[in-house]
C-alpha positions in Angstrom: -35.9 13.3 11.2 -35.2 13.4 7.1 -34.6 10.1 5.6 -31.0 11.1 4.1 -30.2 12.3 7.3 -30.7 8.6 8.4 -28.8 7.4 5.8 -25.7 9.5 7.1 -26.8 8.7 11.0 -26.5 4.8 9.7 -23.5 5.6 7.8 -22.0 7.0 11.0 -22.9 4.1 13.4 -21.2 1.7 11.1 -17.9 3.8 11.0 -18.1 4.0 15.0 -18.8 0.3 15.3 -16.0 -0.3 12.9 -13.6 2.0 14.4 -14.1 0.4 18.2 -13.1 -3.0 17.1 -9.5 -1.3 16.9 -9.6 -1.0 21.3 -6.3 -1.3 22.9 -5.6 -5.6 22.6 -6.1 -5.1 18.6 -3.7 -2.1 18.5 -1.2 -4.3 20.3 -1.8 -7.0 18.3 -1.8 -5.1 14.8 1.8 -3.8 15.8 3.5 -7.2 16.9 1.8 -8.7 13.1 3.2 -5.9 11.5 6.5 -6.5 12.9 6.3 -10.3 12.4 3.5 -11.4 10.2 4.7 -15.1 11.0 4.4 -14.7 14.7 3.1 -18.0 16.5 -0.5 -17.6 18.0 1.3 -18.5 21.1 3.7 -16.2 21.1 1.0 -13.0 19.8 -1.4 -14.3 22.8 1.9 -13.9 25.2 3.3 -10.5 24.2 -0.6 -8.9 24.4 -1.7 -10.5 27.3 -4.5 -12.8 26.1 -5.1 -16.9 26.3 -4.3 -18.5 22.9 -7.9 -18.9 21.7 -8.8 -15.2 22.3 -5.7 -14.0 20.6 -6.8 -16.4 17.8 -10.2 -15.2 17.5 -9.2 -11.6 17.4 -6.9 -11.9 15.0 -9.7 -14.1 12.3 -12.4 -11.3 13.3 -9.7 -8.5 12.2 -8.7 -10.9 8.7 -12.5 -11.8 8.4 -13.3 -8.0 8.2 -11.0 -6.8 6.1 -9.0 -4.7 8.4 -6.0 -7.2 8.1 -6.0 -7.9 3.8 -3.2 -10.2 4.1 0.5 -11.2 5.0 3.9 -10.5 2.8 7.1 -11.4 2.9 10.0 -8.2 2.9 12.7 -9.1 0.7 16.3 -8.4 0.9 16.5 -6.4 -2.4 20.2 -7.2 -3.2 19.9 -11.4 -3.0 16.3 -10.2 -4.9 18.1 -8.5 -7.8 16.8 -5.2 -7.3 20.3 -2.5 -7.7 17.9 0.1 -8.3 14.9 2.1 -6.5 13.4 5.3 -7.4 9.9 7.7 -6.6 8.9 8.8 -9.8 6.2 12.0 -10.0 4.0 12.0 -13.2 2.0 14.8 -14.8 -0.9 13.9 -17.1 -1.9 16.1 -19.8 -5.1 15.6 -19.4 -7.1 14.9 -16.4 -10.2 13.1 -17.8 -10.9 9.5 -16.2 -10.4 7.9 -19.2 -6.5 9.1 -19.2 -6.5 8.5 -15.5 -7.6 4.8 -15.7 -5.4 4.0 -19.2 -2.2 5.4 -17.2 -3.4 3.2 -14.1 -3.7 0.2 -16.4 -0.3 0.6 -18.2 1.0 0.9 -14.5 -0.5 -2.4 -13.8 1.2 -4.4 -16.0 4.2 -3.0 -15.4 6.4 -4.7 -13.3 8.9 -2.2 -12.4 6.3 -0.5 -10.1 5.5 -1.8 -6.8 3.6 1.2 -5.8 1.6 3.5 -7.8 -0.7 6.6 -5.9 -2.8 8.8 -7.6 -1.8 12.5 -5.5 -2.7 16.0 -5.0 -0.3 18.6 -5.9 0.9 19.4 -9.3 1.1 16.5 -10.7 -1.3 12.9 -10.9 1.0 9.8 -9.9 3.8 8.9 -7.4 5.5 5.4 -8.3 7.3 3.6 -6.3 10.1 1.8 -8.8 12.3 -1.1 -8.2 14.7 -2.7 -10.6 17.8 -4.2 -11.2 19.7 -1.4 -12.4 20.0 1.8 -14.0 19.6 0.5 -17.5 16.7 -2.0 -16.7 14.8 1.6 -15.3 16.1 3.4 -18.5 14.1 1.1 -20.6 11.1 1.3 -18.5 11.2 4.9 -18.7 11.1 5.4 -22.3 9.8 2.2 -23.7 6.8 1.8 -21.3 6.4 5.6 -19.5 7.4 7.4 -22.7 5.5 5.8 -24.8 1.9 6.9 -23.0 -0.2 9.4 -24.8 -1.4 10.8 -21.8 1.8 11.1 -19.8 3.1 14.7 -19.8 6.0 15.0 -17.6 8.5 12.7 -15.8 10.0 13.5 -12.6 12.6 10.7 -11.0 14.1 10.6 -7.7 16.3 7.7 -7.3 16.9 6.5 -3.5 19.9 6.7 -2.4 19.8 5.0 0.9 16.6 4.1 3.3 17.5 4.7 7.6 13.8 3.8 7.4 11.6 1.7 5.6 8.7 -0.6 7.7 6.4 -1.3 4.7 5.9 -5.3 4.4 
């Protein structure tokens, strides 16, 4: 077997080994933790039918492996002062790596940008933007994104309501 075929087999073996770690019990653990990341180990173990020690071992292994990357607080937008949410598509005027990296650096510094996704299609980026109000968004649109030399087009989609939102 050629050397690069062995490397490919090794990669597939690693993927299969990782995928096998998400058995039915781990899937149930993950589902419960997504619902409530602060659930006690005792309650979690009861919900998935494991002993507390086995439950803790599995959760710790998923944390160590990087499958569970962290835990977050879900905020009430009104109480957090977030009165305006929008999805924004951004088209760049240059499709170079340098242009993309510069845009991504700018977005990582923008506190209003909660999510920044490099996407396929007619534009390069989809952003989730959250801020206090329309006036604050207008400032972000004009004074942050609008001055970036690599930005060619900005389209804003204002969120009027979110009947389903399972982000943590």
